[in-house]
KOLTORMI-974934 format. One record per residue (C-alpha): residue in three letters; x, y negated, z negated. Coordinates in nm, 4 decimals, always signed. Each point is the difference from the previous one (the first is absolute). Layout:
BEGIN
REC    r         u         v         w
REC  ALA         X         Y         Z
...
//
This chain:
BEGIN
REC    r         u         v         w
REC  MET  +12.5818   -8.0253   -9.8817
REC  LYS   -0.1897   -0.3366   +0.1285
REC  ILE   -0.3196   -0.0886   -0.0951
REC  ASP   -0.1988   -0.3171   +0.0474
REC  ILE   -0.2639   -0.1347   -0.1925
REC  ILE   -0.2708   -0.2052   +0.1757
REC  HIS   -0.2324   -0.2732   -0.1452
REC  ALA   -0.2277   -0.2779   +0.0880
REC  THR   -0.0519   -0.3377   -0.1935
REC  ALA   -0.3628   +0.0166   +0.0596
REC  GLY   -0.0458   +0.0074   -0.4095
REC  GLU   +0.2582   +0.0428   -0.2271
REC  GLY   -0.0835   +0.3640   -0.1064
REC  HIS   +0.1604   +0.1716   +0.2993
REC  ARG   +0.3768   -0.1920   -0.0514
REC  LYS   -0.0160   +0.0878   -0.3342
REC  ILE   -0.0878   +0.3707   +0.0750
REC  ALA   +0.2842   +0.0022   +0.2289
REC  MET   +0.2215   -0.1253   -0.2573
REC  ALA   -0.0759   +0.2857   -0.2344
REC  VAL   +0.0726   +0.2624   +0.2409
REC  GLN   +0.3168   -0.1636   +0.0702
REC  ASP   +0.0928   -0.0560   -0.3681
REC  GLY   -0.1012   +0.3818   -0.0326
REC  LEU   +0.2364   +0.1005   +0.2829
REC  ALA   +0.2534   -0.2380   -0.1372
REC  ARG   +0.0188   +0.1579   -0.3530
REC  LEU   -0.0250   +0.3428   +0.1285
REC  SER   +0.2625   -0.0002   +0.2367
REC  PRO   +0.2102   -0.3080   -0.0265
REC  GLY   +0.2387   -0.0578   +0.2162
REC  SER   -0.0623   +0.3136   +0.2441
REC  LEU   -0.2885   -0.1691   +0.1962
REC  GLN   -0.0450   -0.2556   +0.2823
REC  VAL   -0.3301   -0.1891   -0.0914
REC  ARG   -0.1502   -0.2776   +0.2285
REC  SER   -0.2707   -0.1756   -0.1881
REC  LEU   -0.2196   -0.1551   +0.3350
REC  ASN   -0.3117   -0.2760   +0.0012
REC  CYS   -0.1505   +0.1483   +0.3095
REC  LEU   -0.1592   -0.3555   +0.0780
REC  ASP   +0.3706   -0.1052   +0.0378
REC  TYR   +0.0371   +0.2002   +0.3015
REC  THR   -0.3040   -0.1562   +0.1827
REC  ASP   -0.0684   -0.2672   +0.1752
REC  ALA   -0.0358   -0.3570   -0.0960
REC  ALA   -0.3655   +0.0002   +0.0849
REC  PHE   -0.0476   +0.3114   -0.2130
REC  GLN   +0.2036   -0.1294   -0.2712
REC  LYS   -0.1951   -0.2845   -0.0562
REC  THR   -0.3439   +0.1134   +0.0194
REC  TYR   -0.0003   +0.3560   -0.1440
REC  ALA   +0.0600   -0.0733   -0.3730
REC  PRO   -0.1413   -0.3538   +0.0138
REC  LEU   -0.3151   +0.1574   +0.1571
REC  TYR   -0.0350   +0.2291   -0.3147
REC  TYR   +0.0639   -0.2443   -0.3001
REC  TRP   -0.2926   -0.2205   +0.1855
REC  SER   -0.2126   +0.2589   +0.0516
REC  VAL   +0.0389   +0.1490   -0.3527
REC  ARG   -0.0314   -0.3529   -0.1497
REC  HIS   -0.2449   -0.1551   +0.2034
REC  ALA   -0.2329   +0.2751   +0.1538
REC  PRO   +0.0267   +0.3321   -0.2158
REC  ASP   -0.3317   +0.1178   +0.0699
REC  LEU   +0.0963   -0.0182   +0.3890
REC  TRP   +0.3582   +0.1691   -0.0772
REC  GLY   -0.1680   +0.2593   -0.1953
REC  TRP   -0.2766   +0.0512   +0.2807
REC  SER   +0.2655   +0.0203   +0.2560
REC  TYR   +0.2524   +0.2297   -0.2294
REC  GLU   -0.3168   +0.2860   -0.0687
REC  THR   -0.1590   -0.0244   +0.3721
REC  LEU   +0.3457   +0.0554   +0.1474
REC  ASP   +0.0467   +0.2774   -0.2308
REC  HIS   -0.2582   +0.1989   +0.2176
REC  ALA   +0.1312   +0.2586   +0.2469
REC  TRP   -0.1843   -0.0719   +0.2830
REC  VAL   +0.0172   -0.4011   -0.0333
REC  TYR   +0.4065   +0.0384   -0.0688
REC  GLN   +0.0124   +0.2643   +0.3066
REC  LEU   -0.1831   -0.2968   +0.2124
REC  ILE   +0.2713   -0.2481   -0.1028
REC  ARG   +0.3158   +0.2352   -0.0462
REC  PRO   +0.1042   -0.0543   +0.3866
REC  LEU   +0.0238   -0.3857   +0.0043
REC  ARG   +0.1217   +0.0120   -0.3878
REC  SER   +0.3061   +0.2210   +0.0559
REC  LEU   +0.0587   -0.1973   +0.3365
REC  THR   +0.0264   -0.3519   -0.1680
REC  ASN   +0.2095   +0.1366   -0.2838
REC  THR   +0.2386   +0.1798   +0.2000
REC  LEU   +0.0272   -0.3170   +0.2350
REC  HIS   +0.0447   -0.1986   -0.2937
REC  ALA   +0.2458   +0.2267   -0.2231
REC  LYS   +0.2062   +0.0893   +0.3009
REC  ARG   +0.3641   -0.0860   -0.1917
REC  LEU   -0.1291   +0.1861   -0.2767
REC  LEU   -0.0408   +0.3329   +0.2276
REC  GLU   +0.3515   -0.0895   +0.1442
REC  ASP   +0.1230   -0.0551   -0.3146
REC  ILE   -0.0698   +0.3499   -0.1312
REC  ILE   +0.0951   +0.1799   +0.3162
REC  ARG   +0.3199   -0.1489   -0.0055
REC  ASN   +0.0768   +0.0629   -0.3610
REC  GLN   -0.1355   +0.3242   +0.0217
REC  PRO   -0.1143   +0.0683   -0.3719
REC  ASP   -0.0125   +0.3491   -0.1461
REC  VAL   -0.2740   -0.1102   -0.2363
REC  ILE   -0.2824   -0.3017   +0.0492
REC  VAL   -0.1847   -0.0794   -0.3137
REC  SER   -0.2667   -0.2485   +0.0518
REC  THR   -0.1874   -0.1528   -0.2304
REC  HIS   -0.2567   -0.1863   +0.2338
REC  PHE   -0.2203   +0.1141   +0.3099
REC  LEU   +0.1455   -0.1724   +0.2546
REC  PRO   +0.3203   +0.1691   +0.0873
REC  PRO   -0.0915   +0.3638   -0.0294
REC  GLU   -0.2721   -0.1129   +0.2824
REC  ILE   +0.2595   -0.1167   +0.2450
REC  LEU   +0.3365   +0.2282   -0.1157
REC  GLY   -0.2611   +0.3142   -0.0075
REC  ARG   -0.0851   -0.0051   +0.3720
REC  ALA   +0.3732   -0.0760   +0.0759
REC  LYS   +0.0844   +0.3620   -0.1771
REC  GLN   -0.2416   +0.1514   +0.2224
REC  LYS   +0.1700   -0.1012   +0.2813
REC  GLY   +0.2921   +0.1277   -0.1492
REC  LEU   +0.1638   -0.3640   -0.0073
REC  ILE   +0.0690   +0.0356   -0.3731
REC  ARG   +0.0698   +0.3455   -0.2403
REC  SER   -0.0129   -0.1376   -0.2962
REC  ARG   -0.2353   +0.1575   -0.3006
REC  MET   -0.2636   -0.2457   -0.0404
REC  ILE   -0.1832   -0.0768   -0.3764
REC  THR   -0.2976   -0.2061   -0.0638
REC  VAL   -0.0027   -0.1420   -0.3222
REC  VAL   -0.3878   -0.1188   -0.0285
REC  THR   -0.0020   -0.2850   -0.2508
REC  ASP   -0.3700   +0.0088   -0.0868
REC  PHE   -0.2155   +0.2295   -0.2120
REC  TYR   -0.2056   +0.0870   +0.2983
REC  PRO   +0.1197   +0.0336   +0.3702
REC  HIS   -0.1277   -0.1902   +0.2958
REC  THR   +0.0353   +0.1791   +0.3430
REC  PHE   +0.2681   -0.2520   +0.1064
REC  TRP   +0.2181   +0.2039   -0.2535
REC  ILE   -0.0742   +0.3131   +0.2203
REC  ASN   +0.2888   +0.0212   +0.2972
REC  PRO   +0.1045   +0.2857   +0.2311
REC  GLY   +0.3907   +0.0826   -0.0867
REC  THR   +0.0059   -0.0619   -0.3680
REC  ASP   +0.1249   +0.3338   -0.1720
REC  HIS   -0.0947   -0.1006   -0.3547
REC  TYR   -0.2689   -0.2535   -0.2069
REC  TRP   +0.1062   -0.1005   -0.3620
REC  VAL   -0.2971   -0.1018   -0.1506
REC  MET   -0.1702   -0.0919   -0.3428
REC  ALA   -0.2136   +0.2451   -0.1307
REC  ASP   -0.1954   +0.3223   +0.0361
REC  GLU   -0.2940   -0.2131   +0.1393
REC  THR   +0.2537   -0.1649   +0.2739
REC  LYS   +0.0996   +0.3351   +0.1385
REC  GLN   -0.3505   +0.1659   -0.0056
REC  ASP   -0.0828   -0.3371   +0.2029
REC  LEU   +0.2707   +0.0788   +0.2650
REC  ALA   -0.0919   +0.3668   +0.0315
REC  ARG   -0.3441   -0.0878   +0.0265
REC  ARG   +0.1326   -0.2190   +0.2944
REC  GLY   +0.1987   +0.3180   +0.1600
REC  ILE   +0.3189   -0.0447   -0.1254
REC  PRO   +0.1648   +0.3458   -0.1093
REC  GLU   +0.0272   +0.0057   -0.4199
REC  GLU   +0.3339   +0.1326   +0.0377
REC  ILE   +0.1295   -0.2955   +0.1302
REC  ILE   -0.1573   -0.2210   -0.2951
REC  THR   +0.1612   -0.0908   -0.3027
REC  ALA   -0.2146   -0.1195   -0.2761
REC  GLY   +0.3321   -0.1917   -0.1776
REC  GLY   -0.1051   -0.3177   -0.1021
REC  ILE   +0.0478   -0.3521   +0.1470
REC  PRO   +0.3828   -0.0834   -0.0372
REC  ILE   +0.1032   -0.2819   -0.2296
REC  LEU   +0.3019   -0.1598   -0.1698
REC  PRO   +0.1573   +0.1850   -0.3244
REC  THR   -0.0266   -0.3177   -0.1538
REC  PHE   -0.3724   +0.0940   -0.0120
REC  LYS   +0.0289   +0.2564   -0.2495
REC  PRO   -0.0708   -0.0609   -0.3657
REC  THR   +0.3239   -0.1674   -0.2016
REC  GLY   -0.1352   +0.0019   -0.3323
REC  ARG   +0.0611   -0.3921   -0.0265
REC  LYS   -0.3740   -0.1248   -0.0576
REC  SER   +0.1153   -0.1628   -0.3019
REC  GLU   +0.3010   -0.1241   +0.1256
REC  ILE   -0.1405   -0.1403   +0.3032
REC  LEU   -0.3166   -0.1672   -0.2187
REC  ARG   +0.2647   -0.1618   -0.2599
REC  LYS   +0.2255   -0.1398   +0.2809
REC  ASN   -0.3416   -0.1964   +0.1486
REC  GLY   -0.0914   -0.1022   -0.3429
REC  PHE   -0.3153   +0.2553   -0.0236
REC  ASP   -0.1298   +0.1605   -0.3004
REC  GLU   +0.0429   +0.3760   +0.0149
REC  LYS   -0.3032   +0.0451   -0.1881
REC  ARG   -0.2292   -0.1945   +0.2215
REC  PHE   -0.1912   +0.1669   +0.2895
REC  THR   +0.2041   -0.0940   +0.3317
REC  LEU   -0.1437   -0.0355   +0.3690
REC  PHE   +0.1792   -0.0672   +0.2779
REC  LEU   -0.2218   -0.1953   +0.3208
REC  THR   +0.1610   +0.0603   +0.3449
REC  SER   -0.1204   +0.0017   +0.3325
REC  GLY   +0.3178   +0.1074   +0.2165
REC  SER   +0.2091   -0.1991   +0.2488
REC  PHE   -0.3228   -0.2049   +0.1341
REC  GLY   -0.0617   -0.1674   -0.3536
REC  LEU   -0.3683   +0.0807   +0.0540
REC  GLY   -0.2390   +0.0810   -0.3135
REC  PRO   -0.2393   -0.1451   -0.2435
REC  GLN   +0.2634   -0.0604   -0.2843
REC  GLU   -0.1841   -0.3590   -0.0837
REC  VAL   -0.3070   +0.1911   -0.0838
REC  ILE   +0.1513   +0.3133   -0.1731
REC  LEU   +0.2227   -0.2609   -0.2139
REC  GLU   -0.2784   -0.1938   -0.0978
REC  GLU   -0.2117   +0.3047   -0.1473
REC  LEU   +0.2967   +0.1417   -0.1578
REC  LYS   -0.0846   -0.3041   -0.2649
REC  ALA   -0.2468   +0.1908   -0.1687
REC  PHE   +0.3032   +0.2302   -0.1120
REC  LYS   +0.2394   -0.2941   -0.0909
REC  ASP   +0.1395   +0.1339   -0.3316
REC  ARG   +0.0513   +0.3622   +0.1361
REC  VAL   +0.1394   -0.0188   +0.3463
REC  GLN   +0.2902   -0.1878   +0.2382
REC  CYS   +0.0773   +0.0033   +0.3326
REC  PHE   +0.2547   +0.0041   +0.2822
REC  VAL   -0.1575   -0.1644   +0.3575
REC  VAL   +0.2102   +0.0447   +0.3043
REC  CYS   -0.1231   -0.2385   +0.2599
REC  ALA   +0.2015   +0.1351   +0.2968
REC  ASN   +0.0633   -0.2540   +0.3115
REC  ASN   -0.3097   -0.2043   -0.1081
REC  LYS   +0.1903   -0.2834   -0.1245
REC  LYS   -0.3530   -0.1994   +0.0004
REC  LEU   -0.1489   +0.2556   -0.3029
REC  LYS   +0.2955   -0.0125   -0.1720
REC  THR   -0.0308   -0.3828   +0.0034
REC  ILE   -0.3330   +0.0243   -0.1389
REC  LEU   +0.0830   +0.2374   -0.2597
REC  ASP   +0.2788   -0.1807   -0.1384
REC  SER   -0.2258   -0.2823   -0.0321
REC  LYS   -0.2099   +0.1608   -0.2406
REC  THR   +0.0486   +0.1031   -0.3981
REC  TYR   -0.1354   +0.2987   -0.1564
REC  PRO   -0.0953   +0.1430   -0.3367
REC  TYR   +0.2336   +0.2787   +0.0746
REC  PRO   +0.3651   +0.1214   +0.1010
REC  VAL   -0.0144   -0.0637   +0.3520
REC  LYS   +0.3106   +0.0283   +0.2201
REC  ILE   -0.0241   -0.1191   +0.3811
REC  PHE   +0.2625   +0.0915   +0.2752
REC  GLY   -0.0261   -0.0639   +0.3809
REC  PHE   +0.1951   +0.2838   +0.2303
REC  VAL   +0.2215   +0.2157   -0.2542
REC  ASP   +0.2356   +0.2791   +0.0105
REC  PHE   -0.0469   +0.1318   -0.2920
REC  MET   -0.3378   +0.2000   +0.0455
REC  PRO   +0.1177   +0.3366   -0.1568
REC  ASP   +0.0628   -0.1731   -0.3676
REC  LEU   -0.3318   -0.1746   +0.0270
REC  MET   -0.1923   +0.2856   +0.0840
REC  GLU   +0.2171   +0.1838   -0.2746
REC  ALA   -0.1066   -0.2786   -0.2581
REC  SER   -0.3956   +0.0100   +0.0718
REC  ASP   -0.2737   +0.2199   -0.1101
REC  LEU   -0.2226   -0.0671   +0.2676
REC  MET   +0.0913   -0.1176   +0.3754
REC  VAL   -0.2672   -0.2205   +0.1917
REC  ALA   +0.0891   +0.0678   +0.4037
REC  LYS   -0.0887   +0.0833   +0.3253
REC  SER   +0.0027   +0.3713   +0.1391
REC  GLY   +0.2820   -0.0036   +0.2161
REC  GLY   +0.1698   +0.3470   +0.0183
REC  SER   +0.3043   -0.1417   -0.1387
REC  THR   -0.0744   -0.2094   -0.3003
REC  THR   -0.2362   +0.2670   -0.0944
REC  SER   +0.2749   +0.2590   +0.0481
REC  GLU   +0.2390   -0.2282   -0.2227
REC  ALA   -0.3116   -0.0380   -0.2850
REC  LEU   -0.0372   +0.3678   +0.0137
REC  THR   +0.3575   +0.0739   -0.0377
REC  LYS   +0.0417   -0.2609   -0.2931
REC  GLY   -0.3428   +0.1403   -0.1761
REC  VAL   -0.1551   -0.3352   +0.0110
REC  VAL   -0.3610   +0.0058   +0.0107
REC  MET   -0.1139   -0.1951   +0.3687
REC  VAL   -0.3098   -0.2259   -0.0282
REC  VAL   -0.1122   +0.0196   +0.4260
REC  THR   -0.0897   -0.3396   +0.0814
REC  ALA   -0.1342   -0.1034   +0.3854
REC  PRO   +0.1659   +0.3009   +0.1549
REC  ILE   +0.0676   -0.1224   +0.3794
REC  PRO   -0.3039   +0.2433   +0.2293
REC  GLY   +0.1580   +0.2518   +0.1630
REC  GLN   +0.3137   +0.1788   -0.1353
REC  GLU   -0.0344   -0.1563   -0.3901
REC  THR   -0.3483   +0.0738   -0.0092
REC  ARG   +0.1152   +0.4174   +0.0636
REC  ASN   +0.2749   -0.0941   -0.2303
REC  VAL   -0.3025   -0.0611   -0.2729
REC  LYS   -0.1602   +0.3741   +0.1014
REC  LEU   +0.2733   +0.1543   -0.0923
REC  LEU   +0.0500   -0.1944   -0.3496
REC  LYS   -0.3605   +0.0355   -0.0936
REC  ILE   -0.0112   +0.3657   +0.0699
REC  ARG   +0.3161   +0.0593   -0.2102
REC  ASP   -0.1505   -0.2675   -0.2853
REC  ALA   +0.3470   -0.1712   +0.0088
REC  ALA   -0.1353   -0.3694   -0.0137
REC  TYR   -0.2511   -0.2408   -0.0260
REC  PHE   -0.1531   -0.2188   +0.2328
REC  LEU   -0.1387   -0.3379   +0.0720
REC  ASN   -0.2697   -0.1068   +0.2241
REC  ASN   -0.0290   -0.3247   -0.2065
REC  PRO   +0.2706   -0.1590   -0.1957
REC  HIS   -0.2069   -0.1374   -0.2785
REC  GLU   -0.0280   +0.4031   -0.0954
REC  ILE   +0.3124   +0.0162   -0.1328
REC  HIS   -0.1304   -0.1099   -0.2995
REC  ASN   -0.1728   +0.3211   -0.0315
REC  ILE   +0.2864   +0.2241   +0.1156
REC  VAL   +0.2254   -0.1823   -0.3022
REC  LYS   -0.2312   +0.0239   -0.2732
REC  GLY   -0.0760   +0.3469   +0.0523
REC  ILE   +0.3225   +0.0666   -0.0211
REC  LEU   +0.0968   -0.2060   -0.2493
REC  ASP   -0.2906   +0.1907   -0.2172
REC  ASP   +0.0851   +0.2981   +0.1319
REC  PRO   +0.3564   +0.0236   +0.0862
REC  SER   -0.0628   +0.4232   +0.0789
REC  THR   -0.1762   -0.1140   +0.2824
REC  LEU   +0.3357   -0.1454   +0.1528
REC  GLN   +0.1735   +0.2942   -0.0963
REC  LYS   -0.2086   +0.2239   +0.2041
REC  LYS   +0.0795   -0.2006   +0.2828
REC  ARG   +0.3423   +0.0483   -0.0498
REC  ASP   +0.0179   +0.3476   -0.0233
REC  ALA   -0.2011   -0.0043   +0.3235
REC  LEU   +0.2634   -0.1999   +0.2069
REC  ARG   +0.2771   +0.1673   -0.1552
REC  ARG   -0.1721   +0.3709   +0.1831
REC  LEU   +0.0124   -0.2270   +0.3510
REC  ALA   +0.3817   -0.1518   -0.0495
REC  LYS   +0.2366   +0.1280   +0.1977
REC  PRO   +0.3076   -0.1655   -0.1438
REC  ASP   +0.2418   +0.2165   +0.1774
REC  ALA   -0.1562   -0.0615   +0.3504
REC  SER   +0.3407   -0.1802   +0.1377
REC  ASP   +0.2418   +0.2705   -0.1074
REC  ASP   -0.2020   +0.2800   +0.0918
REC  LEU   -0.0356   -0.1264   +0.3528
REC  ALA   +0.3552   -0.0716   +0.0288
REC  LYS   +0.0607   +0.3548   -0.1292
REC  MET   -0.2182   +0.1127   +0.2787
REC  ILE   +0.1881   -0.2133   +0.2842
REC  LEU   +0.3443   +0.1046   -0.1482
REC  ALA   -0.1131   +0.3740   -0.0020
REC  TRP   -0.0484   -0.0240   +0.4056
REC  LYS   +0.4010   -0.0584   +0.0401
//
């Protein structure tokens, strides 16, 4: 059985989710599959590669409101119908090598964790150029019209609310599975919280926060660390600056009256989540799903307008997180939890009801059943 898993490096989440799908297949059917993991941008022309991801990164950093406006505007069916022919033509021309490769390889199944591949490959399937069964894994909690493409055989989505949204857009419910966003098994709880805290020189009795903002290294860490001084005898904090070297230099130059450990880019996020009581982060689909599985309650800060604000919508509906409109508000959140720990437990109970820790295995089982 030949399976192609296709992602795009426009945001880290699409790649991580593709890795989780591949991992699930490898664990459930070791050695019996021919699996390729492809970055679709590697199969586009040089101009497209140089502008696609960088334009996204620039937009969310420097013009988030413009990005959000564009995202929401293009999600109106009548607007998208106007630009769809030009968008389809442009993407097909730029991604010609991807289409040629898939036609040549003729996989039995194509799993897409980004909306670009199913748009191009779905049309080719309708023309009879490929025979693959196509699964689209929607990597945000609510879909955008970009995710909906003819030729797709199945949609794998986060939650019942996601499924309802797709059904409202005309997708038959029988080809939608609300199975959760696939994540790697390393994000399942291990019971090693005390061990990880001791390894980092932290006190098991203190309330532990984890500040991170994803691969961009964006976020209000400086203000939050200042606010936490009010609880200097009761808290401790991990900080991941990711690729933001300037922020790490600034934080390294400061001292705090409570334990703080500052990291750059790390490959042990599961351990930091495991050891933490509260995680301050942006609401990307993969990061949020990882936190849900770990059982660590999130404080969502500065969501990117568009996909991340829609993720926030589901977290609010399920009452499964805290939210910061202003970083100074962390003071009241932490104070409320320290004064009444039951409030945090309610959030934990809510996130466990939303979490789908076996999503990657469940998706792999569905794919393998198609043999």
